[in-house]
N, C-alpha and C positions, 0 to 999 in steps of 0.2 A: 444426417446432420448437414446443414448448409456449409459450403466451402468458406474458407477464411477470406475476408475482404479487407481492404484498406479503408479505415475510417479517416485518419489524418496522415498524409504522407509527410514525414518529418525526418530530421537527422539528429534526434536527441542523443546525447552521449550516453546517458543512463536514464532512460525513461522508467518511471516507477509509479506505484500507488494509484491505479485507477479507482475512482470512487464516484458513484452516481449520486448527484445532488438532487434529491426528489423535489425540493422546494423550488428549484430553478430549472428543472428538466434539462440538466446538462451533466457532462462528465468532467471531473477534475482529475488531472494527472500532473506529474512533475518530471522535470529533467534534473536529477540530483546534481550532477557535475556542471550542468549549464546554469544552475541557480535560477530556474524558471518554474513558475506554476502556470499550467495551461488549462483552459476550459474549452469544451466543445459541445455545441448544441446540435445533435444529429438531425433534428427536425428542420433547422434553418441553415445548418452549415457554419453558423457563426462561431468564431474562435476568439479567445482573448489570451493575453500573456501578461503575467505579473512577474517582474524581475525582483529577485531578492539579492541582498548583498552577501549572503552566505549560501553554501550548499544546503539544499532543502530536501530532506528525506521523505516528507509526506505533507500533504495539505488536505484538510477535511473541512466540510461546511460546519458552521456554527448555527445553533438554534435560532438566534436572532439575526442571522445574516453575517456575511463575512467569512473569514477563514481562520482556522487554527493551523499553525505550521510547525513542523518538527525541523528545526534548523541546527546547524553545526554546533552552536553554543547554547542551545536550549529550545524551549517552546514559546512561541509568540502568537499574537493575535493581530489580524487585520480586520478593520471594520468593513461593512458592506460596500461602501463607495470605492474601496481599494481592491476588492477581490476580482473585479473585472477590468482593471486598468493596466497600464503598462508603466513600469518604472517603480522606483522607490524601494525601501527596505530598511532594516534595522540600523544601518549606518547613517541615517538621516536623509534619505531620498524623499521623493515627492509623496509616496503613499504613506498614510499614517500607520503607525506600528507601535505595539508595546510588548514588552516581555511579560510572559506569565511565569516562566521559570528560566532564569539565566544561570547556566552551570557549565561554563567553558572548561574543557579538559584538553590540554595540548595533545595533538595526534589523534583525537577522536572526533567523529561526526555523527550526525543523525542518520537514521535509516528508516525503515518502514514503520508505520503506526496504524492504529485502528481504534475506532470508537466502540466502546462496550455498550451493552444494552442499557446501562444506567447513565449513559451520557459522559462517562469519563474517557480520557484518552490514554491508551496504552502505547507508549512510544519506545522505540528501540534505538540503540546506538551501537557503534562498532568503531574499531580503530581503522585508520586508513590502511595500515599494513595487515589488517585482518588477524591480528595476534589473538590466540585463544585467551579467553578471560578478560579481554579488553573492552567488551561491550556489556550493555545492560538492557533490561526491560523494566520500565517504570510506569506506574499509574499516576496520571495527573487528574485530580478532581476538578470540577468546574470552577471552584474557588481558588485553584492553584495549589492545593494541598498535595504533597508528594508522598507516594508510597512505593518504595523499591519492591520489585517483584522477583527479578533475577539479576544477579551481579556477577555471573561467571559465564558470559556469552561471547562467542566469537563474532558472528554476523547475524544480528537479530533481524528476522524477516517476518514472513506471513503470520498473521494472527486473525482468528475468526471464531465465532461462537455458534454452537449448535442451535437449531430452531427453537428448542425448548429452553435455551439459556442455561442449561445445566453443565455444559462442557465447553472448554475453549481449546482450540487447536493452535499449535505454535511451531515455528521453524527456526532453528539455529542452523543455517545452511551447511556449514562444513560437517555436521553430524550425519548428513544424508538421511535424515529422518524427519517425519512429521510426528510431533509429540502431542499428547492430549492430557489435559488436566480436568479434574472435577472442580466445581466452583462451590465454595462454602457459602454460608448464609450472608456473608458480606460481599459476595461476588468476587472473592479472591481465589487464585488458583492453588489447588492442593492435589496430592496424589498423582504426580507426573509419571507418565509411562509412554512407551513407544506406541504410536498409532499405526504407522507403517514405515518400512524402509524404502528408500527411493534409489533406483539405479539409473544409469544412462543420463547423468547430469546431476545438478544440485537443486534441491527444492528451494524455491524463492517465495514470492508472494502467493497468497491463497485466498480463496473465498468459499463460503459454505452456501449451498443452495437450499431451496425450500423443502427438499426431501432429506436434508441432512448430508448430502453428498459433498465431499471436499474436493475442490478443484485447485490444482497447484501448477504454477509455472516452473519449468525445468531449465534453469540456467545451464548453458552448454549442452542441453538435451534436446533443444529444438522442438518442444512439444508442451502441450497442456495435458495433464492427467486428471481424471476424476476417480475418486475412491468412494465406495459405499460407506455408510456409517460404521460398519464393522471392519473397515480397513482393506477390503478387497478391491483390486484394480477393476474398474468398470468400463472406462472409456479412455481413449487416447486421441488427441487432436494434433496431428502433425502440423508444423508451421514451417514457413519458408526461411525463417531466421533462426540463427543458432542460440541467441540469448534472449528469450522471453523472460520478463522479470516479475510480472504479476498479472492478475486477472480479476474482473469484477463484472457482475451483471448490471445492465442498465437499459435505457430505452423504454418505450411504452410497454408496460407489463413486466418489466425487468426480465426479459427473455433473451436479450442479446449479450453475448460474452465479449467484453472489451479486454484487450491484451496490450500491455506496454512492453517495449522491447529496448534493447541497448546495442550500441555499436562500439563502446569502449573496449579496448584491449584486443580488438580483432584486426589482424593485418589486412584482410580482404573482406570487409563486412558486406553482407547481402545488400542490394539496393534498398530493401525495405527495413533494414536494421535501424532502429531509432524511431520507427513509425508507430502509430497507434493502430492496431488491428482489431477486427471484430468478427465474431461468428454469429450471424443472425439466427435467432431461434434455437440457441444451444440448449436452453433449459429454462428453469424458473428460479430467479434469485430471491433473496430476502431483502426487504427494505433496510437500509443502513441508517442507524440513528445519527443525528448531528451531534457535535460536541455541545454540551449544555452550558458551557461557559461563554 
């Protein structure tokens, strides 16, 4: 495997949520505590920044252009013209914005999110104090219809679907497990069970590759791990930073593994903490659907 490289040298407090936007050939990622949505075009090096007025847990491309964002107080939409600009947000800044779901809860914020094969958004929340049971996992349909999925979560994190669309993997980080659900005929999760236990750190964001392998970032573990579809540890990618947060395949052919990182809470962060890293030729990813709303 090729060595880890720096895609974007940055000082994000809490980099998260890398997502390959196939329509625009760019990577989207966020700095949650910095309230920023970043984009990066690896072919040209072009970067953009969109400032939000609230902490932003995730940003995903929309089918018609623009972004769906998981914000502190709910889920909102930016149109195409705003998704590559600087400034603006839900408090009335320059970039147009509208709420799809406005659900503020004191002490709670958005965290990771993922788009399901049917184009819905599965969005997670957590309390700032990470209290058990303070977080949720919710399905937002393209028309804004809300379907609660889990209501007893501490730190809702990685979510990813198997290549055949029959299973979904999920992380509630303090459990130190990756769980797996079957999906019923409506695409909803049933039959929750442990997929694998994780040591040497806390599982955070994850992605599933074309072979069904599950790649997970280890917060405080300084590595990315890949597990086979039956839950066996298959590969470890050591990283120079202590707090990787999530990973996703992108680039030409979806063969490069992008990794977001954090520097928050570290007395002496590594110089690359908060940067966007990449492992060229790490594997073969799955195309990620855009939000259909």
